[in-house]
N, C-alpha and C positions, 0 to 999 in steps of 0.2 A: 153936867147934864142930869145927874141923879136927882137934882132938885125938882125936875119936872115929872118925876115918877111918883105916883101915888101908891104907897104900899098897901097891901091887903092885910086885914086883921088876922088872917089865918097863917101869916108868914112863919110863925114859930113851928107850925105843924109840918113844914116841908122837910125837916130833918128825919121824919119817920117814913117817908114815902118818895118814890121816884115819879109818882103821878104829877101831872101838871096842874098844881093847885097854887093859889096865892101868888099869881104871877105879877100882880100889881097892874097899874094902868098908866098910860102916858096919853093924856087927852082922852079920845074916844077909842083908843086902841091899846094893845099890849105893848110893853116896852120893847125896844129893839133887840136886846139880848135874848129874851125868851122866844121872840119871833124867829131869830136866826137859829136858835137851838132846835126849834120845831122843824124848820126847813131842813136842817141837817139830818134830823132823825127820819124825816120823810124820805130823804134821798137814800139814807142807809137801808131803809126798809125796801125801797124799790130795787136797790142794788142787790140785796139779799135774794130777792125773787129771781133775778135774771143771772146772777153770778153762777158760772158752771162749777161743778164739783171736780176738784183735782183728785181723781180716783187713784192715779199713780202714787201721789204723795201719801194718800191714805193707806194704800197697800203697804208702802214702805214703813210707815209708822207701825202698822200692825205686825209686820214681819220682825221688826226690831224687838218687839215684845213677845215674840214666839207664837203669835197667832197665825194659823194657816188661813188663807183667804181664797175666795172665789169672786169673780167679776160677772155681773149680769146687767142687762139693759131692759127697760120696759119696752112695750110696743110703741111708745111715743118716740119717733125718730129724732126729735129736737125739742128745744124749749118752747117754741111757738106751738107745736102740736100738743105738748104736755099741758100748757096753760089753757088751750082752747078745747082739748079733748080729755077731760079727766079720766074717762073710761080706759083710754090707752095706757095711762100710767098705772092702772090696776092689774094689767096682764103683762106677762113676759113677752119679749120678742121671740120669734120662732127659733132663732139661733140659740138664745139663752135657754129656752125650754128644752131643746134637744140636748144641750150640753149638760144640764142638771139631770135630765132623765137617764143619762148614760152613766152617772156616778153610781158605783156599786158599793157604797158604804152601808154599814148597818144603820138601822134607824136610831138617830141621836135623840137624847132627851130634849135638847133645845138647840135651836139655830138662831144666831143673832144676825140681823140684817141691818146694815147701815144704808139709809136712803137719803138722797139729797132733799126730797120733798120740796117745800116752798122756801127753804133757806139752806143752801149748801154751806153757808157760813157756820150754821149750827152743827151740821154733820161733821164738818172738818174740825171744829174746835172742841166739841163736847163729847163726841162718841167714844174716842179712844180713851180719854181719862175715865169715863164712866166704866168702860170695859175693864180697865185696870183696877178700878175700885171693887167691882163685883166678882171678878174672876177668882180671887182666893176663897170666896164663899161657895164656889161651885166645884170644889175638888172632887166630890163624889158624883158629879153629873157627867154624862157623856155629851160633849158638845161637838157640833159640826164646825167646819171652817166658817169663819166670818164672811158673810156675803156682802159685797159692796154693790149697791144697786143705783143706777143712774136713771133720771126722769121717773122717780118712784113715787107712788101714792101708798097709803097705809096698807091697802088690801093686796098690794103686790106680794107682801110677805106670806099671804095665804097660799098662793101658788108655789112659792119657793119652798115653804114648809111641807106642802103636800108632795112635791116631787122628791124631796129629800127624806120623806117618811118620818118627819120630826114630830115628837109629841107636842112640843110647844114652839112657837115662833115668837121672837121678840124683835119688833121693828123699832129701830132707833132712827128717828126721822126729823128733819128740820120743820119746825112749826111755822105757820103763817106769821111773818114778822109783825111785831107791834111797833108803835112809835117810840118805845123805850127798850125794846128787846128784839133786835134783828137776828139774834143768834141763839134763840131758845129751842132746845131739843125736846121732842116728845117721845115717850116710850109706850109702845102698844104691845100687849101680850095676848096671844090667842092660843087656846088649847085645841088640839086636833085640827090644825089649820087645813083648809081646803077651799077651793074656789067657790065663792058664794056665801062665805061666812058674813054675818051681819055685824054691825057695830055693837049690838047688845051682847055679842059673844066675846068682847074684848075688855081688857082693863087698860086704863091709861094713867101714866104718871107724866105730868106736864111741867113746863118751865124749868127744865134742867139746865142750869148754867151757874157759874159762881155767884152771880148777883141774885139768883132766884133759889131754886132747890139745889144745894151743892152736891158734889159727887158722892161723898160718904152717905148722906141722908138718902139720896136717890138710889144708891146701891143697896142700902138697907131695905128700902121699900120694895125694890125689885126682887131681892132675894126672898123676902117674905111672901110676895105674891107668887113667885115661881114655886116655892116650897109647897104652898097650900094648893096651888093649881095642880101640881103633880099628885098631891095626896087626895084631893077631891075629884080629880078628873074633869075639871071645868075652869073656865074663866068667864068674865063678863058680869052680868048683873047678879049672878049667884055667888060671886067671890068678893068679899068685902075687905077693904084695907084697914086692918086693925093694928098695923105695925107700930103706930105711935105708942101703943100700950107697952111695948117692949123697950122703949127708949130709957125708962127709969133703970132697967136692969143692964142695959148696954148704952150708956150715954153717947149721944152724937150731937155735936154743936148744931143748933138749928140754923137754917138759912133765913136771911131777912127777905121777906116777900115771897118765899117759896110756897108752892101749893102742889099737892098730889091728889089726883082724882082716881078712885078705884071704880070708875064707870066710864062709859064711852064719852070722849071729849066732844064738846060742842063745836070745835073748830072743823067743820065739815069740808072746808076748802082744800085741806091737805089730803082728804080721803079720796 
């Protein structure tokens, strides 16, 4: 059947990217194999949006690594409300708000929040290895228990950080699935978190996964931004990611296709 497939002249470039280029043609359509691959990727992206977060398994993984944890839920009672009402995903449920407000811990330097976002796959697969990679670099930081948040949008971290009196909140959240990346994790940093913070007050590191920005490089960038956020007392448009300049002094293998943005992410659907 391959005799009926007309190859594309860009075929040799496919080794450098996961993008759907040089698929060839079979008559007036794409060949069957790339068509089926596209349909599979589309199904995986849809599944990632609707798949529930296994928060119990996530808590267990964190406890094995000696992380203390907390569990919260947004004001969105279920996935249907979460998708139809983004505003509910940005605020805590009343029960979670009361529980966090009663914690009598001293103000931590940083609180990490793992949120399902638009891909629970990403939160389940990427968040724990990333925390493992960055934790040794934060030995002199006072960290709060890791918060696992269900039906979460990015801004949910603002209310969590405010209630815990954290200097910085780091939201690890599943990004909107792409057709080649249903499990991509986004990292959002906000200094002095409080309800009402704008995206201009955040920094974002995107595409965290082994096939994108790998864990060591993502941890390097995260530690850099955290260190300078604490030093300068800000995040967002005033904090630039110059961490690549340090890679010559501390080499880290670059990830193929990885990208980090020290600016608000354009993926507004997860927010």
